[in-house]
PAMAR-833030 format. One line per field, with one value per residue (C-alpha): residue in three letters; x, y, z. Coordinates in steps of 0.1 Angstrom, whole numbers, plus 2048, in hexadecimal, padded with zeros to 3 digits. Each point is the difference from the previous one (the first is absolute). Example, Ala and Ser with C-alpha at 12.3 -4.5 7.8 and 13.67 -1.06 7.14 Angstrom:
% residues 2
res <- [ala:ser] $
X <- [87B:80E] $
Y <- [7D3:822] $
Z <- [84E:7F9] $
% end
This chain:
% residues 379
res <- [unk:unk:unk:unk:unk:unk:unk:unk:unk:unk:unk:unk:unk:unk:unk:unk:unk:unk:unk:unk:unk:unk:unk:unk:unk:unk:unk:unk:unk:unk:unk:unk:unk:unk:unk:unk:unk:unk:unk:unk:unk:unk:unk:unk:unk:unk:unk:unk:unk:unk:unk:unk:unk:unk:unk:unk:unk:unk:unk:unk:unk:unk:unk:unk:unk:unk:unk:unk:unk:unk:unk:unk:unk:unk:unk:unk:unk:unk:unk:unk:unk:unk:unk:unk:unk:unk:unk:unk:unk:unk:unk:unk:unk:unk:unk:unk:unk:unk:unk:unk:unk:unk:unk:unk:unk:unk:unk:unk:unk:unk:unk:unk:unk:unk:unk:unk:unk:unk:unk:unk:unk:unk:unk:unk:unk:unk:unk:unk:unk:unk:unk:unk:unk:unk:unk:unk:unk:unk:unk:unk:unk:unk:unk:unk:unk:unk:unk:unk:unk:unk:unk:unk:unk:unk:unk:unk:unk:unk:unk:unk:unk:unk:unk:unk:unk:unk:unk:unk:unk:unk:unk:unk:unk:unk:unk:unk:unk:unk:unk:unk:unk:unk:unk:unk:unk:unk:unk:unk:unk:unk:unk:unk:unk:unk:unk:unk:unk:unk:unk:unk:unk:unk:unk:unk:unk:unk:unk:unk:unk:unk:unk:unk:unk:unk:unk:unk:unk:unk:unk:unk:unk:unk:unk:unk:unk:unk:unk:unk:unk:unk:unk:unk:unk:unk:unk:unk:unk:unk:unk:unk:unk:unk:unk:unk:unk:unk:unk:unk:unk:unk:unk:unk:unk:unk:unk:unk:unk:unk:unk:unk:unk:unk:unk:unk:unk:unk:unk:unk:unk:unk:unk:unk:unk:unk:unk:unk:unk:unk:unk:unk:unk:unk:unk:unk:unk:unk:unk:unk:unk:unk:unk:unk:unk:unk:unk:unk:unk:unk:unk:unk:unk:unk:unk:unk:unk:unk:unk:unk:unk:unk:unk:unk:unk:unk:unk:unk:unk:unk:unk:unk:unk:unk:unk:unk:unk:unk:unk:unk:unk:unk:unk:unk:unk:unk:unk:unk:unk:unk:unk:unk:unk:unk:unk:unk:unk:unk:unk:unk:unk:unk:unk:unk:unk:unk:unk:unk:unk:unk:unk:unk:unk:unk:unk:unk:unk:unk:unk:unk:unk:unk:unk:unk:unk:unk:unk:unk:unk:unk:unk] $
X <- [701:823:80F:7E9:809:825:7FC:7ED:81B:81B:7ED:7FB:825:80A:7E9:812:823:81B:807:822:7F5:7E0:7F7:7E7:815:7FA:81E:800:81C:7F9:810:803:7DC:802:7DB:805:7F4:802:7F2:816:810:7E9:7E1:80A:802:7DD:7F1:80B:806:826:817:822:80D:821:80B:80D:81C:822:80D:824:819:818:7FB:7DE:7E3:7DB:7E3:7DB:7F2:7EC:7FB:820:815:811:824:818:811:81E:7FA:7EC:7F4:7DA:7F1:7DD:7EE:7DE:80A:810:7DE:7EF:81A:7F6:7DB:804:815:7E6:7E7:816:80F:825:813:81F:818:806:823:806:7E5:802:811:81B:825:807:816:81F:824:80A:7F3:811:7ED:7DF:806:807:7E0:7ED:80D:7F4:7DE:7FC:807:7EA:7E1:800:80B:820:805:80A:800:7EB:7E3:7E8:7E3:80C:7F9:7EA:811:7FA:7F9:819:810:7F7:819:7F2:821:7FB:822:824:817:7F6:81E:7FA:7DB:804:81A:7E7:7E4:815:80E:7DE:7F3:81B:7F1:7DC:80A:80A:7E0:7F1:7E7:7F0:7F9:811:7FD:814:7EF:80A:7EE:810:7F2:7EF:81B:814:81A:7FC:81E:804:7F5:806:822:7F4:7E1:816:818:7EC:7E2:7DF:7DE:7EC:805:7E8:804:7F6:7EA:7FB:813:80F:7F9:7FA:7E5:7DC:7F5:813:7EC:7FF:81B:819:7FA:81E:7F7:80D:824:7FE:7F0:81C:81A:7EF:802:822:816:7F4:813:7DE:7EC:7E1:803:7DE:7FB:7E7:7EE:809:7E4:7F9:7E4:7F0:806:815:816:816:808:7F1:7F5:7E0:7E3:7DF:7F8:7EC:81C:81A:7EB:7FE:825:806:7E8:811:822:7F5:7F0:820:81E:808:817:7E5:800:7E6:7FF:816:7F3:80F:7F3:7E8:7F3:7F9:7F2:7EC:7F8:805:7F6:7EB:7FD:7F7:7EF:821:813:7E2:7F9:824:805:7DE:808:821:7F0:7E6:81B:80E:823:81D:7FA:7EB:7F4:80F:821:820:813:820:820:7FD:805:7FA:801:7FB:81C:813:80C:7EB:7E1:7F9:7F5:7EC:7F4:7F9:80F:7F7:7DF:7F6:7EE:80F:7F2:80F:81F:811:80D:819:820:81E:81C:81C:7EF:7E1:7E1:7E4:7E0:7FD:7DC:7E5:7F9:7E0:7FE:825:814:820:80E:81A:824:807:7EB:7EC:7FA:7E9:804:809:7EB] $
Y <- [6BE:800:804:81D:811:7FC:80F:81D:807:7FD:819:818:7FE:807:81E:80E:7F8:819:7FC:80E:801:813:824:7FE:7FD:817:805:811:80A:7F7:806:825:807:821:807:7FE:7DC:7DF:7DE:7E1:7F4:7E2:817:80F:7DD:7F5:807:805:826:7FD:7EA:809:811:811:800:823:802:7F1:823:7F9:7EA:7F0:805:7F0:814:7FB:817:7F7:81A:7F0:7DF:7F2:80C:7E1:7F9:7E3:7FF:816:810:81C:7E7:7FD:7DE:800:7DE:810:80F:7DE:7EF:81B:7FC:7DB:809:818:7E8:7E4:818:805:821:808:811:815:811:825:80D:825:81A:825:7FE:7EA:7F9:7E7:7F9:7ED:80B:7E7:7E4:7E8:80C:7FF:7DC:7F6:811:7ED:7E0:80D:808:7DD:7F1:819:803:7E6:7DC:801:7F4:81E:7FC:820:803:81D:7EC:7DE:7E5:816:805:821:802:81A:822:824:81C:822:812:824:80C:7F8:7F1:7ED:7E8:7DB:7FC:7EE:7E8:7FA:7F7:7EA:7ED:7FC:7F2:7E5:7F5:803:7E9:7E5:804:7DE:80B:81D:81F:81F:824:820:821:825:820:81D:823:809:818:7EC:7F3:7FD:810:7E4:7E1:809:7EF:7E1:7FC:801:7E6:7E6:7EA:80D:7EF:81F:825:814:823:81B:816:81A:81B:80A:813:7E0:7F2:7F6:824:80A:7E8:800:819:7FC:7DC:7ED:7DB:800:805:7E2:7EA:809:7F7:7DF:7F6:80E:803:7E8:7DF:7F0:809:7F1:817:80E:825:809:821:80C:814:810:7EE:820:826:7FD:7E5:818:824:800:7E8:7F1:7FB:7F1:7DC:809:815:7E6:7E5:815:804:7DB:7F6:817:7F3:7DC:805:810:7EE:7DC:807:808:7E9:812:81A:805:816:810:7F2:7E6:816:81D:7EC:7E6:812:7ED:7DF:7F4:813:825:80E:80C:7DF:7EB:814:800:7DB:7F7:814:7EF:7DE:808:807:7DD:7F6:816:7F9:81A:800:823:7F9:7F9:7E0:80C:807:826:812:822:823:80D:816:7F1:820:800:7F0:820:7EA:810:7E0:7DC:7DF:7F6:7EE:80F:820:81B:801:820:810:815:823:808:814:7F2:816:7EF:7EC:815:7F6:819:7FF:815:808:7FE:7DD:7FC:81C:807:815:7ED:7E1:801:802:7E1:7E1:7F5:7DC:7EF:806:7E5:809] $
Z <- [812:80E:7DE:7F8:820:7FA:7DD:80E:81B:7E5:7E9:81E:809:7DC:7FF:81F:7F4:7F5:7DB:7F6:7DB:807:7FD:81C:820:81D:817:822:818:823:822:805:80A:7EE:805:825:804:7ED:803:801:7E0:7FD:801:7DF:7F0:807:7DD:7DC:804:807:7EC:80E:820:806:824:809:809:804:807:80A:7EE:800:825:7FF:810:7F9:808:7FD:817:81D:7EE:80E:81E:80D:7F9:802:822:803:7DE:7EE:7E5:800:805:7F3:803:7FC:7DE:7F7:805:7EB:7E4:7FE:800:7E4:7EC:805:7EF:7E2:80A:7FE:81C:7F9:818:7F6:807:805:804:805:821:80D:7FC:7E4:7E3:7F5:7FF:7E5:7EA:817:81E:7EC:7F5:824:80C:7E5:810:822:7F2:7F1:823:813:7EA:7E4:7FB:815:823:816:826:804:7E8:807:7F1:80C:7E6:7EA:7DE:7EF:7DA:7F7:807:7F6:7FC:80C:800:808:80B:805:7E6:7E1:805:802:7F9:7DE:810:81D:7E9:7EA:81E:810:7E0:800:821:7F2:7E3:819:814:7FA:7E6:814:7EB:80D:7F4:800:7FD:803:807:7ED:7FD:7DF:7F4:7E7:807:825:812:819:7ED:7DC:7FC:814:7EA:7E1:80E:814:7F9:80F:7FE:809:802:816:7F2:818:7EB:81C:812:7DF:7E0:7EC:818:7FC:806:7E1:7E9:7E3:7F4:81C:809:7F4:7FF:7DC:80C:818:7E5:7E8:81B:807:7DB:7F7:81F:81A:803:803:7E2:810:81F:80B:808:81B:804:823:810:822:812:80D:7FF:820:7F3:7EB:7FC:7DD:7E5:810:7E8:808:7F6:7E2:7F2:807:7F0:7E0:800:806:7E4:7E8:809:7FE:7DE:7F3:810:806:81D:81A:81F:814:81C:81E:81D:81F:816:80D:81D:7E8:7E2:813:821:820:7F1:7E2:7E0:800:7E2:7F1:804:7F7:7E1:7F3:806:7F1:7E1:7FC:804:7E6:7E7:7FF:7F5:7F5:7DB:7EE:7DC:7FC:812:7EE:809:7F0:813:7FD:7DF:80F:7F4:823:80F:81D:811:81F:7EF:7EC:7E3:7E4:7EF:80C:7F8:7DD:800:821:808:816:823:80E:7F3:819:7F7:81B:802:812:80C:813:81C:800:7ED:7FA:7ED:7E1:807:81B:80D:813:819:801:7E8:804:811:81C:7F4:814:7F8:81F:80B:818:825:819:81E] $
% end
């Protein structure tokens, strides 16, 4: 009886676990309470809906400042550095259920960035001691060890991020066997203005492409939706040829200026991408409070996650396992044909002039996209 119960518990934990090689992961950002209220971190880890959570945000660096709305307000004595024992306990709860917890750096508001590669490397050392396997004297989450870092760089300079990632990975490699991850959240216009050079130079495990607030978003599917450009990048330019691309989606109509689609429409898009491209890792959504309500799965989040889980692993009979022999254009994802052996899912037809990007035709209910790409808000 005991062995049967142990096997059942193991199978259950495996079913709930994040799988980096899968196409079925559902990732949420948590911390900003963008819907007006949010449950605790651990409340979003109670079932199989969510596989990974990005804590939003570390919004100032290298002068470290964190913000998780009302979830944590206490600080270390004599400092402005948050000390969050309740979140620390929740991180451990989520990890015990097979979820991974990342710390997202940046956001749409804040003061952050590096003046040099040297400064970036030094801050990677600081991050290791504060949030990962190091031994800093002031650790915001005490002895809880996060599973990785996410770069949501939305402003400032592009200097140093590749050096930061590379240095942090040297620490991760010495982490005693623990698996760590590095992700990024670029906008869908390709290449991303802030993260494009970093993505080309550093090793990322996951890329959460924000397919919203831009001409190439989910509301532009199929003609303007440019997953094909990101698939080609993954197979031909990324240092990690096994990098996974996630479809970033707003969790509700109020979560973004444009780009929200209902669960049924998103599931159709996901199924088409999964059947055509081997790079899909799942869906990312902004944010937990929007996609999952104030706790538990709402119909949108539940439906999207359930559809992902029903699809199985990242391998697909129609997907190409090659390293990217592609005829698709790389100038802003305006490809006209897909990678050889894969069908095209959305080829964007956009015009780029200087730093402005405009749609060449009507997308959804808008005749043209903004001349400046928009990103998520940090509320």
